[in-house]
C-alpha positions in Angstrom: 0.0 0.0 0.0 2.8 2.4 0.9 4.6 1.7 -2.4 1.5 2.8 -4.3 1.2 6.0 -2.3 4.9 6.8 -3.0 4.4 6.1 -6.7 1.3 8.3 -6.9 3.1 11.1 -4.9 6.1 11.0 -7.3 3.8 11.2 -10.3 1.7 14.0 -8.8 4.8 16.0 -7.8 6.1 15.7 -11.4 2.8 17.0 -12.8 2.8 19.8 -10.3 6.3 20.8 -11.2 5.4 20.8 -14.9 2.3 22.9 -14.4 4.0 25.5 -12.0 7.5 25.8 -13.5 7.4 24.4 -17.0 9.0 21.6 -18.9 12.7 22.1 -18.0 12.3 21.6 -14.2 10.1 18.6 -14.9 12.8 17.0 -17.1 15.3 17.7 -14.4 13.0 16.0 -11.9 12.7 13.0 -14.3 16.5 12.9 -14.7 17.0 12.8 -10.9 14.5 10.0 -10.5 16.1 8.0 -13.4 19.6 8.5 -11.8 18.3 7.3 -8.4 16.8 4.3 -10.1 20.0 3.5 -11.9 22.0 3.8 -8.7 19.6 1.4 -6.9 19.9 -1.1 -9.8 23.7 -0.8 -9.8 23.8 -1.6 -6.0 21.6 -4.7 -6.6 23.9 -5.9 -9.4 27.0 -5.4 -7.4 25.5 -7.3 -4.4 24.6 -10.2 -6.7 28.0 -10.2 -8.3 29.6 -10.3 -4.8 27.4 -13.3 -3.8 28.3 -15.1 -7.1 32.0 -14.6 -6.5 31.6 -15.9 -2.9 29.8 -19.0 -4.2 32.5 -19.7 -6.8 35.2 -19.4 -4.1 33.3 -21.8 -1.9 33.0 -24.3 -4.7 36.7 -24.1 -5.4 37.5 -24.6 -1.7 35.2 -27.7 -1.6 36.9 -29.2 -4.7 40.3 -28.6 -3.3 39.3 -30.3 -0.1 38.0 -33.2 -2.1 41.3 -33.4 -4.0 43.3 -33.3 -0.8 41.1 -36.1 0.6 41.7 -38.2 -2.6 45.5 -37.6 -2.3 45.4 -38.7 1.4 43.5 -41.8 0.4 45.9 -42.6 -2.4 48.8 -42.3 0.0 47.4 -45.0 2.2 49.3 -48.3 2.0 46.2 -50.3 0.9 45.5 -47.9 -2.1 49.0 -46.8 -3.0 49.5 -47.0 -6.8 45.8 -47.5 -7.6 45.3 -46.1 -11.2 41.6 -45.2 -10.5 42.5 -43.0 -7.6 45.4 -41.5 -9.6 42.9 -40.7 -12.4 40.5 -39.1 -9.9 43.3 -37.0 -8.5 44.2 -35.8 -12.0 40.6 -35.1 -12.8 40.0 -33.1 -9.6 43.2 -31.0 -10.3 41.9 -30.3 -13.8 38.6 -29.2 -12.3 40.3 -26.9 -9.8 42.4 -25.4 -12.7 39.2 -24.8 -14.7 37.5 -23.0 -11.8 40.6 -20.9 -11.2 40.6 -19.9 -14.8 36.9 -19.0 -14.5 37.6 -16.9 -11.5 40.5 -15.1 -13.2 38.3 -14.4 -16.3 35.2 -13.2 -14.6 36.2 -11.9 -11.1 38.9 -9.6 -9.8 41.1 -12.2 -8.1 44.8 -12.7 -7.7 46.0 -16.2 -8.7 48.7 -17.7 -6.6 50.7 -20.6 -8.2 51.8 -23.4 -5.9 55.0 -25.2 -6.6 54.7 -28.9 -6.4 57.7 -31.3 -6.2 55.6 -34.3 -7.5 56.3 -35.8 -10.9 53.4 -35.6 -13.3 52.6 -38.8 -15.2 
């Protein structure tokens, strides 16, 4: 109900401005309203962008945790040298690299490269 009253008030104030002062103040009034609308829309877009970036960072952290868990499992004596686990580790590293590339392309992040002493097969 309050929204409708505000919209009616804005419209009536615009009409009153045009009647009392002419078209130029009315156009200025419309410009101010449009700029306020654009600022509100910009704040909504920035908030959504920030939430999306946080979600992508969370996904990358979960995949890195999964990759670390796979490497720990592969290091166990009973699974050491298993080709399936090695393929899963390689696949999870590839996914992490793809997500990092996605972050670098679409978000303002700094990519830190880790040095590994492991030999790649």
